[in-house]
PDB file of N, CA, C and O in Angstrom, chain B, residues numbered from 101:
ATOM      1  N   MET B 101     -53.393  44.584  -7.628  1.00  0.00           N
ATOM      2  CA  MET B 101     -54.846  44.357  -7.552  1.00  0.00           C
ATOM      3  C   MET B 101     -55.138  42.878  -7.264  1.00  0.00           C
ATOM      4  O   MET B 101     -54.613  41.990  -7.936  1.00  0.00           O
ATOM      5  N   ARG B 102     -55.962  42.635  -6.281  1.00  0.00           N
ATOM      6  CA  ARG B 102     -56.399  41.265  -6.012  1.00  0.00           C
ATOM      7  C   ARG B 102     -57.752  41.048  -6.662  1.00  0.00           C
ATOM      8  O   ARG B 102     -58.707  41.774  -6.387  1.00  0.00           O
ATOM      9  N   ALA B 103     -57.831  40.051  -7.522  1.00  0.00           N
ATOM     10  CA  ALA B 103     -59.092  39.760  -8.197  1.00  0.00           C
ATOM     11  C   ALA B 103     -59.902  38.790  -7.344  1.00  0.00           C
ATOM     12  O   ALA B 103     -59.432  37.700  -7.016  1.00  0.00           O
ATOM     13  N   GLY B 104     -61.114  39.190  -6.990  1.00  0.00           N
ATOM     14  CA  GLY B 104     -62.006  38.287  -6.271  1.00  0.00           C
ATOM     15  C   GLY B 104     -61.525  37.953  -4.877  1.00  0.00           C
ATOM     16  O   GLY B 104     -61.118  36.821  -4.614  1.00  0.00           O
ATOM     17  N   VAL B 105     -61.566  38.925  -3.981  1.00  0.00           N
ATOM     18  CA  VAL B 105     -61.214  38.685  -2.585  1.00  0.00           C
ATOM     19  C   VAL B 105     -62.265  37.769  -1.968  1.00  0.00           C
ATOM     20  O   VAL B 105     -63.461  38.042  -2.063  1.00  0.00           O
ATOM     21  N   ARG B 106     -61.822  36.685  -1.338  1.00  0.00           N
ATOM     22  CA  ARG B 106     -62.700  35.688  -0.734  1.00  0.00           C
ATOM     23  C   ARG B 106     -63.745  35.189  -1.728  1.00  0.00           C
ATOM     24  O   ARG B 106     -64.937  35.158  -1.420  1.00  0.00           O
ATOM     25  N   GLY B 107     -63.305  34.806  -2.894  1.00  0.00           N
ATOM     26  CA  GLY B 107     -64.165  34.118  -3.851  1.00  0.00           C
ATOM     27  C   GLY B 107     -65.251  34.988  -4.440  1.00  0.00           C
ATOM     28  O   GLY B 107     -65.005  35.718  -5.400  1.00  0.00           O
ATOM     29  N   GLY B 108     -66.447  34.925  -3.885  1.00  0.00           N
ATOM     30  CA  GLY B 108     -67.620  35.523  -4.505  1.00  0.00           C
ATOM     31  C   GLY B 108     -67.731  37.034  -4.373  1.00  0.00           C
ATOM     32  O   GLY B 108     -68.702  37.622  -4.850  1.00  0.00           O
ATOM     33  N   TRP B 109     -66.762  37.668  -3.739  1.00  0.00           N
ATOM     34  CA  TRP B 109     -66.832  39.125  -3.566  1.00  0.00           C
ATOM     35  C   TRP B 109     -66.454  39.866  -4.836  1.00  0.00           C
ATOM     36  O   TRP B 109     -65.796  39.310  -5.716  1.00  0.00           O
ATOM     37  N   GLY B 110     -66.866  41.111  -4.929  1.00  0.00           N
ATOM     38  CA  GLY B 110     -66.649  41.879  -6.153  1.00  0.00           C
ATOM     39  C   GLY B 110     -65.297  42.542  -6.251  1.00  0.00           C
ATOM     40  O   GLY B 110     -65.092  43.379  -7.131  1.00  0.00           O
ATOM     41  N   GLY B 111     -64.362  42.198  -5.376  1.00  0.00           N
ATOM     42  CA  GLY B 111     -63.021  42.753  -5.492  1.00  0.00           C
ATOM     43  C   GLY B 111     -62.782  43.925  -4.554  1.00  0.00           C
ATOM     44  O   GLY B 111     -63.433  44.057  -3.517  1.00  0.00           O
ATOM     45  N   GLU B 112     -61.829  44.776  -4.942  1.00  0.00           N
ATOM     46  CA  GLU B 112     -61.372  45.858  -4.071  1.00  0.00           C
ATOM     47  C   GLU B 112     -62.492  46.824  -3.670  1.00  0.00           C
ATOM     48  O   GLU B 112     -62.546  47.276  -2.526  1.00  0.00           O
ATOM     49  N   GLY B 113     -63.376  47.135  -4.605  1.00  0.00           N
ATOM     50  CA  GLY B 113     -64.450  48.094  -4.321  1.00  0.00           C
ATOM     51  C   GLY B 113     -65.305  47.683  -3.140  1.00  0.00           C
ATOM     52  O   GLY B 113     -65.600  48.496  -2.264  1.00  0.00           O
ATOM     53  N   GLU B 114     -65.705  46.412  -3.116  1.00  0.00           N
ATOM     54  CA  GLU B 114     -66.543  45.932  -2.017  1.00  0.00           C
ATOM     55  C   GLU B 114     -65.794  45.929  -0.699  1.00  0.00           C
ATOM     56  O   GLU B 114     -66.357  46.239   0.350  1.00  0.00           O
ATOM     57  N   VAL B 115     -64.517  45.574  -0.763  1.00  0.00           N
ATOM     58  CA  VAL B 115     -63.710  45.574   0.461  1.00  0.00           C
ATOM     59  C   VAL B 115     -63.683  46.976   1.049  1.00  0.00           C
ATOM     60  O   VAL B 115     -63.833  47.149   2.259  1.00  0.00           O
ATOM     61  N   ARG B 116     -63.493  47.975   0.198  1.00  0.00           N
ATOM     62  CA  ARG B 116     -63.450  49.356   0.682  1.00  0.00           C
ATOM     63  C   ARG B 116     -64.776  49.762   1.299  1.00  0.00           C
ATOM     64  O   ARG B 116     -64.803  50.443   2.325  1.00  0.00           O
ATOM     65  N   VAL B 117     -65.883  49.346   0.679  1.00  0.00           N
ATOM     66  CA  VAL B 117     -67.209  49.678   1.226  1.00  0.00           C
ATOM     67  C   VAL B 117     -67.373  49.065   2.610  1.00  0.00           C
ATOM     68  O   VAL B 117     -67.839  49.725   3.538  1.00  0.00           O
ATOM     69  N   VAL B 118     -66.984  47.790   2.742  1.00  0.00           N
ATOM     70  CA  VAL B 118     -67.127  47.116   4.041  1.00  0.00           C
ATOM     71  C   VAL B 118     -66.258  47.789   5.089  1.00  0.00           C
ATOM     72  O   VAL B 118     -66.701  48.016   6.215  1.00  0.00           O
ATOM     73  N   VAL B 119     -65.020  48.109   4.722  1.00  0.00           N
ATOM     74  CA  VAL B 119     -64.108  48.777   5.657  1.00  0.00           C
ATOM     75  C   VAL B 119     -64.673  50.146   6.051  1.00  0.00           C
ATOM     76  O   VAL B 119     -64.634  50.527   7.221  1.00  0.00           O
ATOM     77  N   GLY B 120     -65.192  50.873   5.071  1.00  0.00           N
ATOM     78  CA  GLY B 120     -65.778  52.177   5.348  1.00  0.00           C
ATOM     79  C   GLY B 120     -66.935  52.092   6.321  1.00  0.00           C
ATOM     80  O   GLY B 120     -67.057  52.918   7.226  1.00  0.00           O
ATOM     81  N   MET B 121     -67.790  51.087   6.134  1.00  0.00           N
ATOM     82  CA  MET B 121     -68.920  50.900   7.049  1.00  0.00           C
ATOM     83  C   MET B 121     -68.433  50.581   8.461  1.00  0.00           C
ATOM     84  O   MET B 121     -68.957  51.107   9.442  1.00  0.00           O
ATOM     85  N   ALA B 122     -67.421  49.709   8.551  1.00  0.00           N
ATOM     86  CA  ALA B 122     -66.878  49.338   9.857  1.00  0.00           C
ATOM     87  C   ALA B 122     -66.288  50.562  10.561  1.00  0.00           C
ATOM     88  O   ALA B 122     -66.473  50.748  11.764  1.00  0.00           O
ATOM     89  N   VAL B 123     -65.575  51.391   9.794  1.00  0.00           N
ATOM     90  CA  VAL B 123     -64.975  52.593  10.375  1.00  0.00           C
ATOM     91  C   VAL B 123     -66.065  53.535  10.887  1.00  0.00           C
ATOM     92  O   VAL B 123     -65.927  54.116  11.963  1.00  0.00           O
ATOM     93  N   ARG B 124     -67.142  53.689  10.123  1.00  0.00           N
ATOM     94  CA  ARG B 124     -68.231  54.567  10.556  1.00  0.00           C
ATOM     95  C   ARG B 124     -68.845  54.077  11.862  1.00  0.00           C
ATOM     96  O   ARG B 124     -69.127  54.872  12.758  1.00  0.00           O
ATOM     97  N   VAL B 125     -69.051  52.769  11.967  1.00  0.00           N
ATOM     98  CA  VAL B 125     -69.636  52.199  13.185  1.00  0.00           C
ATOM     99  C   VAL B 125     -68.718  52.466  14.376  1.00  0.00           C
ATOM    100  O   VAL B 125     -69.180  52.867  15.444  1.00  0.00           O
ATOM    101  N   VAL B 126     -67.418  52.243  14.190  1.00  0.00           N
ATOM    102  CA  VAL B 126     -66.450  52.462  15.273  1.00  0.00           C
ATOM    103  C   VAL B 126     -66.451  53.925  15.689  1.00  0.00           C
ATOM    104  O   VAL B 126     -66.425  54.235  16.880  1.00  0.00           O
ATOM    105  N   VAL B 127     -66.482  54.828  14.708  1.00  0.00           N
ATOM    106  CA  VAL B 127     -66.484  56.265  15.010  1.00  0.00           C
ATOM    107  C   VAL B 127     -67.738  56.629  15.798  1.00  0.00           C
ATOM    108  O   VAL B 127     -67.661  57.388  16.765  1.00  0.00           O
ATOM    109  N   ARG B 128     -68.896  56.095  15.394  1.00  0.00           N
ATOM    110  CA  ARG B 128     -70.137  56.398  16.113  1.00  0.00           C
ATOM    111  C   ARG B 128     -70.067  55.920  17.550  1.00  0.00           C
ATOM    112  O   ARG B 128     -70.462  56.639  18.468  1.00  0.00           O
ATOM    113  N   VAL B 129     -69.563  54.695  17.753  1.00  0.00           N
ATOM    114  CA  VAL B 129     -69.430  54.157  19.117  1.00  0.00           C
ATOM    115  C   VAL B 129     -68.509  55.042  19.934  1.00  0.00           C
ATOM    116  O   VAL B 129     -68.795  55.340  21.093  1.00  0.00           O
ATOM    117  N   ASP B 130     -67.387  55.468  19.327  1.00  0.00           N
ATOM    118  CA  ASP B 130     -66.426  56.323  20.020  1.00  0.00           C
ATOM    119  C   ASP B 130     -67.076  57.635  20.446  1.00  0.00           C
ATOM    120  O   ASP B 130     -66.876  58.086  21.574  1.00  0.00           O
ATOM    121  N   VAL B 131     -67.855  58.254  19.555  1.00  0.00           N
ATOM    122  CA  VAL B 131     -68.522  59.517  19.878  1.00  0.00           C
ATOM    123  C   VAL B 131     -69.517  59.313  21.015  1.00  0.00           C
ATOM    124  O   VAL B 131     -69.586  60.130  21.934  1.00  0.00           O
ATOM    125  N   VAL B 132     -70.295  58.217  20.959  1.00  0.00           N
ATOM    126  CA  VAL B 132     -71.287  57.948  22.000  1.00  0.00           C
ATOM    127  C   VAL B 132     -70.596  57.770  23.345  1.00  0.00           C
ATOM    128  O   VAL B 132     -71.056  58.301  24.356  1.00  0.00           O
ATOM    129  N   VAL B 133     -69.492  57.024  23.361  1.00  0.00           N
ATOM    130  CA  VAL B 133     -68.757  56.797  24.613  1.00  0.00           C
ATOM    131  C   VAL B 133     -68.226  58.115  25.153  1.00  0.00           C
ATOM    132  O   VAL B 133     -68.323  58.366  26.354  1.00  0.00           O
ATOM    133  N   ARG B 134     -67.671  58.954  24.304  1.00  0.00           N
ATOM    134  CA  ARG B 134     -67.129  60.245  24.753  1.00  0.00           C
ATOM    135  C   ARG B 134     -68.227  61.106  25.341  1.00  0.00           C
ATOM    136  O   ARG B 134     -68.041  61.705  26.400  1.00  0.00           O
ATOM    137  N   VAL B 135     -69.369  61.180  24.672  1.00  0.00           N
ATOM    138  CA  VAL B 135     -70.483  61.986  25.178  1.00  0.00           C
ATOM    139  C   VAL B 135     -70.937  61.465  26.530  1.00  0.00           C
ATOM    140  O   VAL B 135     -71.199  62.245  27.446  1.00  0.00           O
ATOM    141  N   ASP B 136     -71.030  60.135  26.659  1.00  0.00           N
ATOM    142  CA  ASP B 136     -71.451  59.505  27.898  1.00  0.00           C
ATOM    143  C   ASP B 136     -70.490  59.874  29.031  1.00  0.00           C
ATOM    144  O   ASP B 136     -70.922  60.201  30.137  1.00  0.00           O
ATOM    145  N   VAL B 137     -69.191  59.818  28.750  1.00  0.00           N
ATOM    146  CA  VAL B 137     -68.189  60.156  29.767  1.00  0.00           C
ATOM    147  C   VAL B 137     -68.328  61.613  30.184  1.00  0.00           C
ATOM    148  O   VAL B 137     -68.286  61.929  31.373  1.00  0.00           O
ATOM    149  N   VAL B 138     -68.493  62.507  29.201  1.00  0.00           N
ATOM    150  CA  VAL B 138     -68.632  63.933  29.500  1.00  0.00           C
ATOM    151  C   VAL B 138     -69.850  64.181  30.380  1.00  0.00           C
ATOM    152  O   VAL B 138     -69.786  64.952  31.337  1.00  0.00           O
ATOM    153  N   VAL B 139     -70.971  63.517  30.049  1.00  0.00           N
ATOM    154  CA  VAL B 139     -72.201  63.694  30.831  1.00  0.00           C
ATOM    155  C   VAL B 139     -71.989  63.199  32.255  1.00  0.00           C
ATOM    156  O   VAL B 139     -72.389  63.863  33.212  1.00  0.00           O
ATOM    157  N   ARG B 140     -71.363  62.039  32.399  1.00  0.00           N
ATOM    158  CA  ARG B 140     -71.130  61.488  33.739  1.00  0.00           C
ATOM    159  C   ARG B 140     -70.228  62.373  34.557  1.00  0.00           C
ATOM    160  O   ARG B 140     -70.507  62.629  35.728  1.00  0.00           O
ATOM    161  N   VAL B 141     -69.132  62.855  33.952  1.00  0.00           N
ATOM    162  CA  VAL B 141     -68.204  63.735  34.659  1.00  0.00           C
ATOM    163  C   VAL B 141     -68.913  65.017  35.071  1.00  0.00           C
ATOM    164  O   VAL B 141     -68.739  65.497  36.191  1.00  0.00           O
ATOM    165  N   GLY B 142     -69.715  65.574  34.161  1.00  0.00           N
ATOM    166  CA  GLY B 142     -70.468  66.788  34.463  1.00  0.00           C
ATOM    167  C   GLY B 142     -71.415  66.566  35.624  1.00  0.00           C
ATOM    168  O   GLY B 142     -71.544  67.434  36.488  1.00  0.00           O
ATOM    169  N   THR B 143     -72.076  65.430  35.664  1.00  0.00           N
ATOM    170  CA  THR B 143     -73.003  65.117  36.757  1.00  0.00           C
ATOM    171  C   THR B 143     -72.256  65.018  38.078  1.00  0.00           C
ATOM    172  O   THR B 143     -72.712  65.548  39.091  1.00  0.00           O
ATOM    173  N   VAL B 144     -71.119  64.347  38.074  1.00  0.00           N
ATOM    174  CA  VAL B 144     -70.320  64.206  39.302  1.00  0.00           C
ATOM    175  C   VAL B 144     -69.874  65.565  39.786  1.00  0.00           C
ATOM    176  O   VAL B 144     -69.925  65.839  40.985  1.00  0.00           O
ATOM    177  N   VAL B 145     -69.435  66.430  38.874  1.00  0.00           N
ATOM    178  CA  VAL B 145     -68.973  67.767  39.257  1.00  0.00           C
ATOM    179  C   VAL B 145     -70.114  68.530  39.903  1.00  0.00           C
ATOM    180  O   VAL B 145     -69.909  69.192  40.921  1.00  0.00           O
ATOM    181  N   GLN B 146     -71.320  68.455  39.334  1.00  0.00           N
ATOM    182  CA  GLN B 146     -72.465  69.159  39.900  1.00  0.00           C
ATOM    183  C   GLN B 146     -72.779  68.659  41.307  1.00  0.00           C
ATOM    184  O   GLN B 146     -73.061  69.445  42.211  1.00  0.00           O
ATOM    185  N   VAL B 147     -72.724  67.339  41.476  1.00  0.00           N
ATOM    186  CA  VAL B 147     -73.018  66.753  42.782  1.00  0.00           C
ATOM    187  C   VAL B 147     -71.989  67.216  43.799  1.00  0.00           C
ATOM    188  O   VAL B 147     -72.339  67.575  44.923  1.00  0.00           O
ATOM    189  N   VAL B 148     -70.710  67.207  43.403  1.00  0.00           N
ATOM    190  CA  VAL B 148     -69.629  67.607  44.313  1.00  0.00           C
ATOM    191  C   VAL B 148     -69.789  69.078  44.685  1.00  0.00           C
ATOM    192  O   VAL B 148     -69.651  69.442  45.853  1.00  0.00           O
ATOM    193  N   GLU B 149     -70.083  69.930  43.689  1.00  0.00           N
ATOM    194  CA  GLU B 149     -70.233  71.351  43.967  1.00  0.00           C
ATOM    195  C   GLU B 149     -71.458  71.602  44.847  1.00  0.00           C
ATOM    196  O   GLU B 149     -71.443  72.494  45.696  1.00  0.00           O
ATOM    197  N   GLY B 150     -72.514  70.817  44.645  1.00  0.00           N
ATOM    198  CA  GLY B 150     -73.743  71.020  45.406  1.00  0.00           C
ATOM    199  C   GLY B 150     -73.644  70.499  46.833  1.00  0.00           C
ATOM    200  O   GLY B 150     -74.409  70.923  47.699  1.00  0.00           O
ATOM    201  N   ALA B 151     -72.715  69.589  47.088  1.00  0.00           N
ATOM    202  CA  ALA B 151     -72.604  68.976  48.412  1.00  0.00           C
ATOM    203  C   ALA B 151     -72.023  69.947  49.424  1.00  0.00           C
ATOM    204  O   ALA B 151     -71.860  69.596  50.593  1.00  0.00           O
TER     205      ALA B 151
END
């Protein structure tokens, strides 16, 4: 156990909360990027089929 990570922090619990928040943000960005790619690919396919 590390007591007081970076001085004024509340220890391990706060570190986990911060890491959890960062992971959630990364996951959300990843989902948005995947959806965007799927939409773009779908649009290209429609254009190609319609041409």
